N, C-alpha and C positions, 0 to 999 in steps of 0.2 A: 504493501500498499506505498502510496507517494503523496506526501503533505505538503511538498514544497510551493505550491502552490496558496494554498492555504498559509503559511507561513509568509509568503510575499507579500500576499493582500495586508497582512497584521504590518509588517512591515512597510509597506508602501503609505498605510494610513497614518501610521505612526511618525514617518519622515514629512507626509505632506501637514501635518497639523504642526509637527513644532519649528516649522518655518513660517508658521505667523506671527505676527505682530503680538499675540497674545500670551507667549511665554512669559511662565514666571517663574517665581524663585522656588530651586527644588527642594529645599532644605526644611523638613518637618519638624515642628517644633520637641518633639522627643530627642531629636538628632542634631539640635542647634547646637554650634560649639560656645556659643557666648556663654562668658563665665555669671553674666548678670541672670540671664534663665536658668542658671542649675542646671542639675541633671534629667528634670523633666518626670513626666509618668509615665509610666509603665502599665499598659491595661491588658489583662490575659483573661483567658476563659478557662482556666485550669479548673473552676467549679461547675462549667456549662453556664456561666452567667460571665459578665462585664464587673470586671475588678480592678483596681490596684492592686499590681503584685505586691506590694508590702501590705495587705490586708489579707493575702491568702494565707492560710494555715498550712502550707504544702511547701517540700523545697522546691522549687521551679526555678528554672533557670530561662530568658529568652534571648534569642538573636533575633535582630533585626535581618528585614531581608536585603536590604543594601549590605549588611555585613555577609550573608552566605552569598550574595552575588559575588562579591569580591574575592572568598575565598576559592569559587567556582569561576574564576575569570579564565585560568591556567586549564580550562578542560576536565576540572573534577566533577565526580558527580553527587547524590550526597552524602558521600565515605567525606567528605570535606569536613562533614560534621564531629568527625571523630576528634577526640580532645580539645576541642573548642568551647565546649560547654563545661563545666567540673562532673567529674562523676562518670561523663559519656566517651562510649568508647565505640570503633565500627571496623572492622575488617573483611577481605572476603578472599577466599580461595578457588571461585568460582566465578571471577570475572566481574562488569558492571550488573549483572542481572543477579545477583544474588548478594546484596549486602549483609551483614551477620551485627546487630548491635547490642552493647553491652552498656547497660547502668548498674553503677555499684558493683560492676564485677559479677552481674548475673548476665546469662547469655546461655548460647547454643554454639558449638564448634560443629556442627553435623552439616556436612555439604549434602545432605539430602534432599531432594527437589520437594519431598513432602513434610519435610524439619517444621518442627514447633518450636518458636523462638516467646522468652519468657518478656521481650519488649514489643509493644505495640506499638504500630504505627498508625497514626489517626491523620487522614487527608480532607480537609474540609467538613470533618464530624462522621467521616464515612472510613470504619476500621479496614484496613489491608494485612490481609490474616497468611495470605501464602504469600510466601518466600519472596517469588517473580513481583508479586504486585508491592512489595514493599520496596522494591527499586523503583516504584514509579518516579520519573524523577521531579523534583522541585522547584516551580518556575514560574513568574511573577507572582511572588512570596510575599505576602506583607509582614510575617513573622514565623517564628519558629517556638515553641515552649516545649521545653525539658519537663518532666515532671518525675522527679525521682522518689524509686518506692511505692510500694503497692499501690495501686488504683481501682481497684476493684468494684466500689460501688457506685459509681458513675461510666465508667468503662469498660467493663466487664471481665469475663476471665482472659488467661494470659498475659495477664498486667503483673504477674509477680515482681517483675523488675522494676517497672515503670512505662513511660511514655512519651514517645515524639510525637509532638501536633504540628502539623504544618496548618498555615490559617493562608489560601490567597488572597489577593486583593479582588474585592467584590464588586460589582457594578454601582455606580453613584449616581447622584442626580445633578450634576454638572460634567461635561467633556474634559474627561484628564487622561493622561496616559505616563509612561514610561518607558525607555528600554535602553540595556547596556549590550555593547557589542568588542568583543577583543580578537585579536589576531595576536599568534605570537609561535614559538619554536615548534617543528615538526608539523607546520601546517595546521595550527591547532586554531581553530574559529569557532566561537559562542556569542549566541544571539539570545537574548532573555529581554521578551516585551510587553507590554500589552497597553489594549487602550480601550476605552469605552466611555458611555454617558447615555444620556436619555434617549430614546426614540420616537416616542408617544408622549408628549408630555411630562409629566410626573406618573405616569401610571407604569411605562414600560422603559427598561436599562439596560443594557446590553455591555457586555467587555469581553473583547477576544485576546488571547496569549497567545504566545509561542514561543519554543526554545527550539535553537538548531544548535547542533556539536557536532565537529569535525577533528580526526587528527588523521592525519597519513599514518599508513603501515609505516614503520621506523627501527623494528627491529629484525636482522638479518638471521635466517636458518643456514648457519653454516655445514651442516650436515653432506657429506659429498659420497654417501655409500648406497647400496642400494636400499628400497622401501618396499614392505610388503604389500602396502596398501597402495602405492602410489603418489604416496605425497612426494612434493616437487623440491626438491632442493640439492645443492645450495641455491639460497635465493637471496637477495637482496631486500631491504624492506617487504619481508613476508609477512609479519603481522604488527600488531600493536594498535592499530589505529580503530577509530570507530567513528560511525555515521549514527547520530539520535536526533528524530523529528518528530517534534509534539506538537499539539496544540490544543488548547481549551476555549470554550466557547460556554458563557453564560446570559443568561435572562432572568432579569428580577420584572416579575409585573405582581403591582400594589394597586388591586382593583377598587380597594377602601382605604381607611384609614388603619381598618383593625387587620387586615389580610393583605398577606405577603409570600410569592410563591417564586422561589429560586431555584431554577433549573440549569443542569450544567452538564456538559459533555465533553468528553476529553480522549484524544488518540495517542497511540506510540507506533512508532516504528524505529527499531532500531537495529544495528548491525555492526558487529566488531569483532573482537579477539577475546577469547577466554583466558583466563590467567595463565601465566607463563611461568612456568617451574623450573629452576636451572638444580639437575641430580648433580652430588655431591659437591654442593658448594659451600659446605660446612667445614670448618676445623674440626676433625676428632678432638674432644677433650677441652673444646672453648665456644665459647658464642662468635668467634670471627667468621668472616666468609674471605674466602679464598681471594687472592687478588686478579686470579684469572678470570672470577667470575664477571661477566660484563651485563651490564642492565640493556645493553643494545645488541645482543647476540644471543642466539640458545642454537642449540643442535639438536633438532628433534627428527627422528628416522618416519615417523608415523604421526597421523591425525589429521592431515589435511594444511596441517600450519594453524590450527586450534580456531575453526569458526564459530561465531556464537552469532544468533538471530532471535528476536524475539518483536511480537506484536501485541498491544494491548489497548483495550477503549473501554470507556465505561460512562456512566450516565448515574447522574440522582436529582431528585428534587427534593426542596426542602420547604415545608408549607408552615406558616404560623401565624396562630390567630390568637388575638388580644383580645380578652374579655373584659378589660377594664379592671381597674384594681389591682393592675401590675400582675395578674394572672394572665398566662398564654399557654398554650398548645402548641408543639410540634411536632409534626411528622416527618420522618427524614427515610427516604425511600432509594436504596442503590443497587447498581448492577455493574459485575467487574469482569472482563473475559481476558485471558490470554491464551497465547501459543506461543511456542518455540522451541529451541534446540541450543545446545550447547554439545562441543566435543572437544576433548583436551588429549595431549600427551601426558598420561599419569606419570611414570614416570619420571618424567623432566629431563630427557636426553635421552641419544642414541646406544641401543645394546652393544653394539659391536666397540664402543669404547668405555664401556663396563665388564669386561669378560671373566668367566666362573669357569676352571677348570677347562680354562683355552677357547670356549665359546661363549659367543654374546650372550648377555644375558640382561633380563631387566624390559623386554617387552612390555607395553603397556598402552592402553586407549580405552577411552568409553564415551559413550556420549547418552546424556539424558534429554529426551523427549517429552514437553509437555505438549502435549496433541491439543487439548482442550480442558481449559479452568473455566468456569463459571460458579460465580459469587454470588449470594443476593442477601440483602438484609435490610430488616424493617426495624426502624425503632419509633415510638409514642412518647413523650413526655410533658405533663402537666407540670406549670411550675410558677411560684410566686416569687419573684425576683430582686424584691425591695424592701425598705420598714424594716423594724427591728426583729421580727419572724421569717424569715424565707424557708420557702422547702420547695422538693419536687419529688415526682412519682414518676415510672415509667416501666415500658417493658421492651425488647428486641428478640428478635428471632434474626437466626444466620443461618444460611444454608452455601455449602460449598462444595462442589462437586468437578473432579478433574481425573483426565485419562492420559497416565503418565507411561513413558517408556524409558525404559535402561539397556544399553546397544554394549556388548563387550568386544572387543579385539577382532574375533573370530567373523563376526559381520562384515567386517569393513577389507579381511584380508583374504578372505574368501574359504577359509579353513572352515566355517560353521557358520553359516547363513543365517543360521537360526539361534543363535548364542544372543538373544535378548527376550526381556520378559513384559510383558503388559499388564498394566494395573490400575483399579478404579477406588479412587479415593472418596469418602463421602465423609463430611463433615457436618454435623447438625449442632445448633446452639438455641437455649432459651435463657432468659435473664430477666428478674423482677426486682425494679431496685427501687429505692428511696433515700431522699436525706432531708434532715431539717437542721437550720441554722438559728441561732436566738441569742438576741442581743440581751445578757443576763445584767449588764451595766453600760454605761457609754461606754468602759473601759473592757469589758469582758464578754467575748464572743464564743459561744459552746457551738460546734459542729458535730453531727453523728448521720452516719450513711448506711446503709446494708444492701445486700444484693444476695439474692437465690440464682445459682446459674446452674443448668442441664448442660453438659458437654457429650456429645455421643461420636467416636469414630469409628467406622469402616472401611476393609481395605479388602478388596477383591482381586485375586490374579487370576487375570483373565485369558493369559498365556503364559506358560512356564516355557525357560530355555533348554530348548530341546539337543538332541546331541546333532551332528551331521547329517546322520541318516534319519532325523526327522522323531527318534523316539524320546518319549517325555520319562526323563527318569527321576522326576524330582518329587521327595517322596515329604516334604514340611506340609504345613496347611495352608490353603487356598482361600481362606477368607478367616479374617478374625474382627470380634466384634467388640469394643469396647466405651464403657459409659459411666458417668459417676453425674452427680449432684452436690455440691457442695455453696456454704454460705461466704461471701467475702463481707467484710464491713471495715470503717475506720471511724474513730472518733477522735477530735481534736478541740485545743482551747488556744484561743489569740487574745493575750493580756497588752493595753495597749499603756505603756509606763510613760511614755510623752506623746507628744504630737511627732516626734522623730524617731522614736523607738520602740519596735512590737516585739513582745517575745511570745513564742508559741511551742505548744507540745502535740503530738498525734502516734497514735497508733492506730496501724493497719493490719489487716489479715488480705493477701492474695491468692488467688486460687490458678492453677495453669491445669488444663484437662489432658486426660491419658493422652498418648503419643503411640504409632505403628511405624514400625521401620520394614518397610515391603520389598527394598534394593535388594537386599539379600538374598532374595528367592532367583537372581541373576547368577549368583555361585552355587547354585542347587543349595542354598542355608535356607533354613526356616525363618519365617518373621520372627522378631523380636520387638518387645513390645516397653513399656513405662507406665506406672499408673500413675494417676497426679499427683502434683508437689503443691506443697500452700507455704506460703511466706507469712510468718508474723514478724511484722517490725516497728520498731519503736524511734522517735527521734525527736529531738528539740531544739529548735533554733532561735534567731533574733533575725531582725529586720530595721535597719536604721538609714536615717537621712542626715548627714552630721554636717559642719562648716558651713551654716548657712545653705543648705542644699547644694555645696558644690561636692558631695562624696555621697552614695550609696553603697553601703557594707551591710552583707546579709551573710549568714554562716549555719551551717546546723550540724549537726552530729547525730549517727544512728547507731544501731544495732539491730540485726536480723537474724531470723533461723529458717531456714528454708528446709522442710521438713520431706522425705522424701524425694528429694531432688533430683532431676532427672539428667543423666550422664549419657555421652557419647562414646564408646571405644572401639575395640577391635576384639574380633573372637582368635582361637587359634587358627583358623584359617586366614586369618588377615582380612576377615569381612565388617563390615561397621554394624555395629551391635547397640542398643538402647538398655539399660538399665537404672534402676535407682539404688542411689545411696541412703543411708539411713537419715544423713543430714548434712547441712552446712551452713556455716556461720560467717559472718562479716560485720564488720563494725568500721568506723572511720569519721571522717567530718569533710565537708563542703564549705568553700568561701569564695565570694563572689563579689568583685569590687568593681563601680563605675567612677572617676573622680576627674573634676575638672579644678585641677587647683589654678590656675590663673587665664586669663582670657584667650581664647584660640588655642587651647592643648587640652587633649583629654588621654587619659590612661583608662585602660579596662584591663582586669585579671582575675585570674580564676585560678583553686588548688583545689586540690580534692586529695584526702588521703586515705589510705584504704588497706586491710587485713582480711584474708577470706581462708577460711579452712575446712578443707570436707572431714567428716566424723565418721568412719567406719572402717573397722579392723575386718570386716569379711571382703571387702571390694577390692579387687586388682584389676590393672588395666594390661594388655598387651604393650609388651614395648618396640623396639626398633629393631625387628629382625629380621634377615634377609639371607636366605640359603643356610639358614641354620646358625648364623653367628648375628648378636647383638651388637649392631653398627653404633651406637651412640652410646655415652656414658652415663650409666645410671646411678643414681643418687639413694635411691627407694632398695629396701629389702625387696628381694625378688627369687622367684623359683622357677626352675626350667621344667617344660613339657617336652617328651619325645628325645631323641638324638641324632645327631649326624645333620644333615640337611635339612632335616625334621624339623628341628630342634627350634621351642616356642619360649618367649620369656613375658614371663607375667610381674609386675611391680606392684608394691603393696601401697595405695592412693593417701592412706589413714593421715590426716594433717597436713596434705598438699595445698596448696591455693589454687584457687577454680583457674581454670586456663583463661587468659586472655583479658585478665583483674591488672591491670596496674595499679603497683604500689602505692604512686603517685603521679598526678598529672598535672601539669603547671600552663596556662595558656595567657601570655600577654599581651597586649595591643596597646599601640600609640598614635595619638594623632598632633600634628601641629600645622596651624592654619597662619599663614602670611598675608593681612589684607593687601591686596594691591588695587589698580583700577577698576572699577566692573566688575571685581569679584574677589576672587583670594588662591593663592598659590598653596598647596598643602603638601605634606610627606606622612607617610602611613606606613607603620611596619606590625608584623603582627609574628609568633614565637609560640612554639610550642615544644614542652619537655615532655618525654613519656619516662616512669619510673619503672624496676626492675618488674618485667612479665614473664610468666610461665605460660607456654603456647598449648601443653599439652597438658595431658592429667598426671603423669609421671613426672618426676622431678630428672633432667640430666644437667650436662653443662651446656650443652649446645641449644637445645631449643627453649633459649631464652633471648630476651633484650634487655639491656638495660642502657638508659641514657639517649635514645632516639631521640631527634629534635629535627624540628622542620621549620624557617622562616621564610616569611613574604616580606615585599616594599613595595610601595608604589609613590608615584612622585607626579603631580598632579596640576591641574588648574581648574577650579570649579567657579563658573560665570555665575552674575547674578542675576541671569536670565534662562540660568538651568542646566546650561552645558556644564559635562566633566570630560575632559581627556586626560588623560596619563599615560604615563608607563609602570609598568610591573614586572614582578618576579615572583613565581610561585617555586619552595624548595629553594630559594635563591643558592645554598649552599650545595645542590646537588648532592644531599645527604643521598648514603645508599643504606638505608633501613631496613631490616628483617622484621615483615608484617605476618609470617607465616611459613609453614612447614609440610613438607609430606616427610613421614619419619622414616621409612625403610630406605628410602633412596637419599637420605640427606641433603633433600632438595629444598631451595628456597623461595619465599617470594618477598619481592623487592617493592619499595613505596614507588610512586610515581615520579619519574624525572624533572629536572628543572625546566621549566618554562619561561620564557621571558617575550613580552609583548606590549603591545598597544591598545588601551581599550578607550571604546566612548560611549557617553553616556548622555541621556537628557532625561529630563519631565517636563510636562506641558500640561498647562490648566485654560 
C-alpha cells in the first residue's frame, strides 16, 4: 500500500499555509524559555481527567511532542524514549516492529510474536496490546505520559509495570499546524507534520497528520562463500535501511454543545531490515566488544539480508456526552489490523567462518509471519470530573485474534519445505472498574479505585512442522486454553503542604494475564505456558515548585513484589520456554527536574535508581551452550545435563537482577537562547547514561553493559514568525553500545550510528 500521495497532500497544505502572513510565534506557554514565565503548568490525563501533573498522586513523567521529535530527528522510532524518562528503558532484537519496554525493571525479553508485556501502550485512549501494534509510530504527538507502577484500576490488565500514553494533536476550532523535517547521514529523511481546523463553522473540524522516514541501506554483507538459500553476497549497502510511511485523519463533530464525536483513522506501511546480530563480537571473560566487530559490516550467509515489512491500519470513534453538572458519558470503540513478516540470520554470521571439527557450524535463520491480526476494543465510562467529590465507573471489552506462522531454515534451503507451523491465537478480556476521589480538606485528597478483570487466551496449532516427506511427528498439545479473573486496585493520598509542595503516597495492585508460548512447536516441542502474575507496589513521593516557580522538582521512592512473575528462557534443546518464578522484588527512586535559573536558559534532568532481584531457589535457566561447550563465563552456580556435544548447562537464577533493568539511568538536557533580531539563536544538548544492566536471566561477565551513554547536539535559529532551522547530531560521539545479545553465538546487537544533519520546522496559526 502506498501512502505517498496522502503524505504529499499533507505536506503541500502545510507549506501553502506556512507561507501566509498569518504565521505566528511557535512557542507554547508550557515551553516558553522566559524566566519571568517560569516553568509553566503541565496538564496530564493520567487519571482519565485533565489535571495539573503536580496534583496527581502517581509517579508520572511527561515528554512534550517537540522533545520527542527532536530525539527522532535522526530517523529513530519510539525506542528513542529509552532513558529519556526516569525508570523507562526500551530495546529490541527484532527490529523496528517489535520494541520491548521496561518500567522500573519490569518487562519481557521474549521475542515471540505473541509475547505478553507488562508495559501497556495507549495511543489516543486505545490500548495497543500485540507487540506489532506497540511499534506503531508516534507522530504529530502533543505529549507522552509515562505512568510508573501498576495502573490496573483505570487502564486494565497487563499493566503491572506501568503505561506509556501517547496523545496526538487533535482538531481545533482554528486553523493551525506544524511540521518538522530533517535530512542527515545515510540519506536519512524524517518528516512529521499535521494541520487542521474548522470545516463547517464550529460543528466540524479536521486534522490530517503524516510521517515519512527513510534511510538508505548502509551495512555491507562481506560474506563471499556459497549460500544454501541464495542470499546475494558479497554486497555493498545490503541492509540497515528503512521506509516508514504513515498517515492519520481525524474528524471532530460537535452537533450540540453537549455532544462531541471524534473519529480517527490511521494507516502504516513499513519496509526495512530486521535486527542485525554480530556473531562472536563479544570478548570472552568481559563485556567488551572485539575491535573487528563493525557497525557497518556483517558476514551473513543466509536469510536474504534480513528483510522486514509490516502494514497496519486502524480506526476509532470517541463519543462524549455532557449531561451537565460536570457528569459525562464517554464511549471509545476501536479496531486495529496488522500483517507482515520479519526474517533474520539468527546465528549472526557465516557458518564457514565458525567451524567445529573442521566443518561449518551454526547455520540458522527464521521468519515470523503475522498473517492477520484483528483487535477490537470497546470502553464505556461515566464520570464526574470536577468538584470536591470526583468519580468514574465503566467497563471494557477486548478481543484480539491473529494467525501467525513461524518458518525455519529448511523452508528456505529446500531441505524441508514443510518446516513451519501455523498458529491461531485468541485473547479476550473484560473489565469493570471504578474510582472515587474526595477532598477531605482543602489540603488532603484521598483516591481509591478498583477493577475486576477477566482474561482468556487460546492457542491452536493449525499446522504442525512436518518432515520433508510430509509426515507429522509432533507429539505435543495442539490446543491450550488459559483463563483467570483477578482484582486490581489502588489507594492514594495527596497532601498539599504549601502552594508549592505536595506529598503523596500510593499502594496499587496490578494483574497480567496468563500467557501461552506456541512457537516452540516449530521445533517439535510442546507449548509452554505461564500463569498470571500480580504486582503489589508501594510508593511515596513529593512534587514541588521552587525558587519562584523556576524549578520543578518531583521525586518518588518505591518498593514492589511481583508474585508468580512470568519469565522467558530456554529448554534443554535451546527452545524458548515460558515459566513462572515464585516472585521478584524491586525498589528504588526516581527524580525529575526542570530548572530555568536565568532568562533564556533551561535545564532538565532525570535520575532513576533501581535494585531488582528474582526470588526462587527452584528455578534454573539454560545458559550459553554451543556444541556441548559453555561459551560464556557463568557467575552463578550451575549444573550440566548430558555429555559431549549434547551437554547443556543450567544456572540457578535465585538472587539475580531482572534482565534489562539498569541499576541507574541519568538523562540531562540543556538549552540556551540568545535573542537576536527577529528571533533567537539557540544551542541545545541532551545526554543519557545507563548503569549496570544484565541482559539475560543468569549472571555472566559478557552479557552485561555498564556506562553506556549517548549524546545529542542541536544548534539553530528560531524566528518570531514560527520558523526553526538547525544543525543537529544524534549519538554525536558515535558510541558503539551493546544493546542485546544472542547467547549461544556470543553475538552482539549495537545501538544506532551517529547521524548528522539539517532540520527545518514551522508552526502556523
